[in-house]
N, C-alpha and C positions, 0 to 999 in steps of 0.2 A: 508607622512600622510596615515594612514590606509584607506582602500577603503570605509568603512562605513562613516567615517568623510567626505571624499570627496563627497560621494553621498548626504549626508545631506546638504553640502554646495551647491552642484549643484542644489538641490531642492529649494535653496533660503532661507534656514533656518539657517543662520550662528549663530543666537542668541542661538540656541539649543546647538551648539558645542563650544560656547565661554568658558564655564567652563573647558571643556576638553582641548581646545587650550591653555588656561591660564596655566593649570597644566602641559601641555607638554612644554610650554615656560619656566616655572620655572625649569623644569627638564633639559631642554636644557642649561639654564644658568650655571648649575653645570658642564655639559659636556664641555662647552666653556671654563670655568675657568681651567678645567683639561688640555685641549689642549694647552692653553697658558702656563700653568706651564710646560708641557712636552716640548714645544719648547724652553722655557727658560733653562730647564735642558740640552737640547742638546747644546745650546750656551755655557753654563757654562762648560760642559765637553770638548768642543772644545777649551775652553780657559785655560784648565788645572785644573779645579775644579771637584772633584768627583761628578758624577751624582747621585742624590737621587733615591731611589726605589719608583716609583709611582704606583706600581701594585695595592696596596690597594686603592689608589685614583681612579684608573681606574675602579675597580670592584664596588666601592661605587657609581659611577655615571652611571653605567649600560653599560659601554663600554666593549664589549666582545672580542675585537681584542687583543690577548695576544702578538702579534708581537710588539706592541707598547712598551712593557716593556724593550726592548733591543736596541731601535733605538738611545737612547742618548749615549750609549757606543760606537756606531759606527759613531758618528758625528765628523766632522773635518772641518777645514777651508782650502779651496783650494787655488791655486796660485793667483787668482784675488780677494782675500779677501771675497769670498762668503762662507756662511756656508752650507756645504754639509750634509744634513740629509736624511738618507734612509727613504723613505715614506713621505717626507715633503709635496708633492702635496696632498697625501691622508689626512694627518692631517689638512692641511690648508683648504681643501675642506670641511671636517667635521666641522671645526670651523665655516666656513661661513654658512653651513647648520644649525648649532645650532643657530646662530644669526638669520637666516631666520625663525626658529621655534619660537624664541622669538618675532619676529616682526609679525608673523601670527595673533595672537589675536588682536593686535593693528589694523591691516588692517581689520580684520573681524568686529571689533567694530565700525569702521568708525568714525562718529562724536559723539561717546559716551562721557559723562562727563569725565573730567580729561584726555582726550586723545587728543594730538595735531593733527594737520593735517596729514593725512596719507602720503600725497605726500612728506612732509618734511622728514619723517622717511625713506621712500623708497629712496629718493635722497641722503640722508646722507650715507646710506649703499652702494649705487651704487658708490659714489665718493670714499669711503674708499676701496671698493673692487678693483676698477681700479688702485688705488695708490700702491697696494701691490701685484703685479703679482708674481706667483711662477711657475718656469719651471724647469723640469729635477731635481727636489729635491734639488735645490740650492737656498738659500734665499739671497736676496740682502742685502748689509751692513745696509741700513736704515729700514729693515723689522721690527725690534723690536720697533723702534721709532713709526712707523705707526700702529703697532698692540697693543703693551702693554703699551704705554706711558699713564701716569695718570695725567700729568700736563696740564690743559686746556689752560693755557696761551701760551703753545708751539704749540698748534694746536690739531686738532681732532685725534682720534684713534679708532680702533675697541674696545679697552678696555673701553674707555669712552662711546662709543655707548652701549656696553653691560651694563654698570653701569646705564645708563639712562633708558634703556629698562626694567631693573630689577625693578627700582623704579615704572615705569608705571604699570608693571605687578602686583606688590604688591598692588597698588591702585585699579587696576581692580578687583583683587581677593577679596578685601574688599567690593567693590561695588556689587559683585555678591554673596552675602551671601546666602547660600543654606538653604531652609526650607524643611523639610521632611513632606510630606503629604501622609500618609498611605503607606509609602515605596517608593514614588516617590520623586526624587530630584527636587525641584522647586525653582524658583526665579522670582521676579518682578510680582507676582500674585496679583490680586485684590480679594476682598472678594467673589465676584460672581464666581470666577474661582474654588475655593476650592471644592465645592460640585461636580463639573464636574470632576475634577481630582480624587476625592474620588470614584465617580461612575465608572470611568475607572479602578481604582485600585481594586475595589470590584470584577470586572470581572477577572482581572489578578489573584487576590488572590484565587478566587473560583476554578480555575483549575491549578494553579501553582504547587500544590503537585504532579500532574501527571508527571512533568518533572523529578522527583526523583533525585534532586540535580544537574541536568545538568545545566551548565551556561546559562544565558539568562534571558530575560524579564525585564532587567533594564530599568527604566522609568525616563525621564526628562520632565519637563513642564515649560513653561514660557509664558508671555504675550507680544506680539508685537502689539502695536496700538490697533485695535479693535478685534484682534484675540487671542484666547488661542491656544497654540501650544503644543502638546504632542508628544514625540518621544519615541519609544521602540526599544531596540536592538535585540529583538526576540531571537536570539541564537548566536552562534559563527561563523556562515557561513558568508563569505564575501558577500557584496552587498545585504544583507538581512536586510532591513530597513523599518520601519513604521513611518510615520509622520502624525499626526492627526491635523486638523484645526477645531476650533469651533468658529463661528462668529454668534452671535444671536442664532437662532434655526437651523442654517445650519451646518451640520456635513459633513466633507469630510476627506478623508485620502489618502495618497500616499504610495503605497506599491511597493518595488523593490525586484526582485528575479532573480537569475541566472537560475532557473529552471521554464520554462513556464508552465509545467504540474503542479507543486506545486502552482504556481500563480493562475492557473485556479481552482485548488482545493480550495484555500483560497477564491477566489471569489464566488465559489458555496456555501460556508458556509453561505453566507449572503443573500441567496434567501428569507428567511423569512422576511427580512427587506425591500427588494425591492429597493436596491440601483442602481443608474445609474453608469455605468462603462465606462472608457476610457482607452484604451491600447495603449502603444507606446513602441517601442524597441529602446534601446540606440544605437547610431551610433558609428562607429569606432570599437575599440577593447574592449569597456567597458564590453560587454557580459552579460548585465542584462536587464530585462524587467521591465517597470514601469506601474502600473495600478492605476488609480485614481478613487475613488468612491465618490459619492455625494448623500446626502439625506437631506431632511428638516423635522424636527420634528414638531408635532402639538403644543407641549407645553414643558415646562421644564422637566416634568416627563418622557415624551417619549424620550427626548434628553438624559437624564441620563440613561434610559434603553438601548438605542442604544449604548452608550459609554460602559456600563457594558457588553453588548453582545460582542462588539468588543474586549474588553480586555480579555474576557473569551476564545476567539478563538485562541489566539496567541500560546498557549502551544502546540496546535496540529500541529504546523509547525516545532517544534524542532525535529531534527532527522527524519523528515518526509521521506526524500528520501531514507534513509537507511531502514526504515520500509517497504517502498513500494517495494524495491528490494528483501527484505527477503520474503515478502508475495507472490511476483511474482514467487517464486520457486515452489509454490503449486497451484496457479491459474493464469489465464490470467491477462494481465495488467489492463484491464477494471474492472475485478472483484477485483483486489487488491485495486484499487482506490475506488471501492464501499465499501469495508471493512473499509478502512480508513475514508471515509466520515461517514459511520454508526457509527464508533467509536467516531468521533468528535461530531456527533449529539446526541449521548447518554452519552456524558461526560465521556468516558472511557479512551481514549488515547492509545498510542502505545508504549510509552517509557518502560512500565513495561514488555511488550513482549520482547523488545530488551534486557533489563536487565536480564531477565530470560533465555536468550540464543538465542532468535530469532528462526531461522529455526532449530537450533540444538535441541531446546526443543521439536519440533514436530518430527524430525528425530529420536531422541532417544526413544520417545514414540512408534514410528512405529517399531523400532527394538525389543522392548519388547513384542509386540503383535504377536503371531504366525500367519503367513500367511498375514501379513499386511504391509510388506516392499514395498517400492516404487522401481520398477525396474529402472535401470539407464536410465536417459533421459525421464522418465515418470512423469508427474505432478499428484498431488492428484486429481485434477478435472477430469483427464482422466480416473481415476479408479472409483470414486464415483459419478461423475457428477458435473457440475458447481454449481448447487444450494446447494447441500449438502456440497461441499467443502467450499463454501463461508460462509455458516452457521456455519460450524465447526471453521473456522478462526475467525469469530466474537466471538464465544464462548471462544476461546483461549485468545483473547484480553481481554474479560471480566474476565476470570479466573485469568489471570496474574495481571490485574489492581486491582481487588478486593483483590487478595492475598497480594500484596504489601501494599495496603491501610490498611488491617487488620493485618499486621505484620505476615503473614503466612510464614512458612519456605519454602525454595525452593523445598525441598522434597515433601511437601504437595502440592505445585503448580504443580509439575511434575505428581504426582499421579492423580490430578484432570484432567489434560490434557490427561493423559492416559485413564482415565475412559470415558472422552468425545470422545476419538478416538475409543474406543471399541464400544460405542453407535453408532458412525458414521458407523462403518463397519457392525453392526447389521442392521442399517437402510438400508445400501447398499444391504445387503443380502435380506432384506425384499423387497427392491426395485426390486431386481432381480426376486423374487417370484411374485412381482406385474406384471412384464412383462410376466412371465409364466401364471399368472391368466388371463391377457388380451388375451394371445394367446389361452388359454383353452376355453375362452368364444367364440372366433371365431370358434374353432373346434366344440363346441356344436351347434353354429348357423348353421354351415355347415351340421352337422348331421341331424338337424331338417329340413333343406332345402331339403336334399336328400330324407328323408323319405316322406315329403309332396309331392315332385315331383313324387315319386313312386305311392303314393295314387291317385294323380291327373291323372297320366297316366293310372292307372288301371280303373279309372272312365270314361275314354274316352277323356281326355284332348287332345287338338291338339298339333302339333309339335311346334307351336309358344309359348305355355305356357312352354314347356320343354326348349326351347331356352332361354326364359327369366330367368328361374331358373338357367340354366348353366351360363348365363352371371353374375348373382348375385353371384354365387358360385366362379366364377373367381375373382370378386372384393374382396370377403372375403378372398380368398387364398392369394391374393396379399398383403392385410393388414397383414395377418399372417406372410408372408415373411419379411415385414418391421419390425415387432417386433423382429424377430430373428436377423436381421442385427443390430438393435438398441441395443440388448442385448450383441452382440459381442463387441460393442464399449464401453459399460459402465461397463461391469462386467468381462472383460477378465483377469484382474489382481487381482481380489478379491478372498478371501478364498471361496472355493466351486465353483469357476467359471467353472471348468471343468465339474462338475456334472450338473450344470445348463445348460451348453452348450449342453451336451449329451441329457439331458431331452428335451430341445427345439428342437433339431434336430430330435429326435424320434417323438415328437408331430407334428412337421412340416410335417413329412411323412404322418401322419394321415390326415392333412389338404389337402395335395396333393392328397391323395387317394380319399378323399370325392369329391374334385373338379373334379377328373377324372371320378368318378361315375356319377356325374351330367352331364358331357359331354356325356357319353355313353348312358344315358337315352334319349338324343335327337336322337340317332340313333335307339333306340328301338321304339320310337313313330312313326318313319317313315315306320314301317313295321306292317302289320296286325297280331298282336300276339294274341294268346289265352289268355284271361283274367287271366287264372290260373297261367301263368308264372309270371306276375307282382305281383299277390297276394302272390305267394310263397316267393318273395323277401321282402315283407313288414315286416314280422316278424323279419327277419334279420336286416332290417333297423331300426326297433324299438329298437332292442338290441344295435345298434350303438348309438342311442340317449341316452339310459339309461347309457351306458358306458361313454359317453361324459359328462353326467350330474354328474355321480359319480366322474369323474376325476376333474371336476370343483369344486365339493364339497371338494374333498381332497386337492386341491391347496389352496382354500380359507381358509380351516382350518389350513393348514400348515403355512400360513402367520401369524396366531395368536399364534402359539406355540412358546414359548420362555422358557428360563430357569425358573423354578418355575411355569410353566403352570399347570393349574388344571388338575387333572386326567381325568375329563370328556372331556376336549378339546383333549387330546391325544387319548382317546378312540374313540371319534367321527372321528378323522382322520383315525385311524386304521380300523374302521368299513367301511369307504368309500373305502379304498384300498381293503379290503377283498371282498366287494360287487363287485368291478370292476373285480377282479380275477374270481369271480363266474360267472359274465356276460360273461367273455371270454370263460369259459367252455360251457356255454349255447349256445354261438354263434357257437361253433364247431358242435353241434347237429343241430342247425337251418340251418347251411350251407349245411349239408348232406341231410336234408329233402328237402331243396330247390332244390338241384341237382337232386333228385329223381323226383320231379314234373317237372322240366325243361326237363329231358330226355323224359318224356311222352308227354308234352304239346307243346314243341317247334316245329315250323313249318318246319324248315330245319336246316342243320348243321350250317349255318352262324348265324342264330338266336340263336341256342343253344350255340354256342361259345361266342357270345356277352353277353348273359344273364349269362352264367357261369362265365365270367370275372367279371361281376358286383357282383355276389354272392361271388366269391373268394375275390374280393377287399373289400367288406363290412366286411367279416370275418377277413381279414388281418388288417383292421383298428381297430377292437375290440382287436385283439392280440396286436397291437402297443399301444393302450390305456392301456392295462393291463401292458405292459412293462413300460410305463410312470409312472403308479401308483407305481410299485415296485421300480423304480429309485427314485421317489419322497420320498417313505418310507425310503429308505436307506440314502438319503440326510438328511432328517429331524432327523431320529433317530441317525445318526452319529453326527449331531450338538448337540443334547441333551446329547449324551455320552461325547463329548469333553467339554461341559459346566458344567457337573455334578461334 
């Protein structure tokens, strides 16, 4: 018996599988008759009569063992009058298995009308089985009397048992007349059950198109005593069964699954309803998990809504594990689950994504976009970040689902995915410039901090004030370093990554230089300096502030520049870069003027050396800022040229 039928029986819902068991029993009746005819053909051939070709009979009853077509020709009677049939044990075993399949619905029905006591049927089969032992493919002389005899006055036989079981199965089939209720096969319903079955089927029908013809979602319903029972086969996966119970306003369902992660995913879908769950793992080698959910509705309307919601969730389990594996090639496991849950919550589904090619759909789009290929062993989220990668996959599932629903061609769907991917990498580049902008703002803050520290020192501030400024500068420089490290992790494989890395490295040298200047100012304030020395450095420090501000303005403008940007935006960007280069030239003159003053006003060689280092360092930071501006200009203009 298939595992799904076994599970339903183990859940105590044999009434749900009776129609299936009856159908299997009737099919088994045909196979049993074939096996009996085959054994009789073997006997006839051994007695000298030509064996008939039963291959067509074999195929008609669904028996796939082609070796049975030749065993009659090799049958013979041995020295002690036993019929020697190659494969006799196998045929006899299958014959008894077929009779067991015919008896199964009788046993499952128990005391149903027109069904005799189960024990009597079971005892009858056991007695006949014991009377016809088969060993070593040799049939005893009285085998056919006990198996194929049709005369009741001469005693019982397996043939008579089969005939009697066949009559019972026919009566049972008639008593289980099936009524279709909105696509569900139902029987023994009362009038109050039909609206509930219809509510469940409304949910199934609402999302069933998302499976795109995949097998599954077959529904059976019946009433046993005070309970309405609904069963859905979900898909083709073994041990994947849903059995729903409705008694009064109480709704419960039992869900079995071989994948605990999928079972948890299914459970999470019902958070809006607030169901109570019980989880148990099957013992032995069954290998599946059972989850039982319970909730009580306030009225009939809420009960129907709950059934509709339940029915609508089932399609999201079909091919779920395959979709999870495909998505996990681009993001982490947790994010893949988040994408699938989002898909279910928004009624989108994942089957269209699989039908459109799954991971190949995305990989082929990556191959068509210059500079966007995934290096071997690198996931998409390692390139663009987890948030953007997750958002992109959600968009892919939406594009594919909408595309199939609207009858779009696969080429159209591929183009939409490619467009989404291009947008993703644009956002990634903008994200990289966002990191550059964050870093630039820290550089500007450091520049202002150094300038203000110089002004305070010139006004007579004590060493403690300079130490506080140096400590704050160190914290700002550390934050700048963290941004550089973050950029390496998120942009290393993107288009333009090398340019951004060089830009940040240059800008980080500016941050390091300004932090060093703040530290050296703590040494200056420990010495009695001529006020003219620090005053000479203030003009240079102000140029550093102006350069940093123009650099920030250039980066912020660059983030807004895209293909088709207004001329004014591009012009604003170029003006900021040009102004930065001009400030660099001004700083050369300012540094020379400062050195002249320092030579005249410094108290000794050590003080002159320290102040000269500060002046040279400030001028070097403006030089570096100018180089940053030019690198940024080349990066932005190169992007505009490639997109034009």
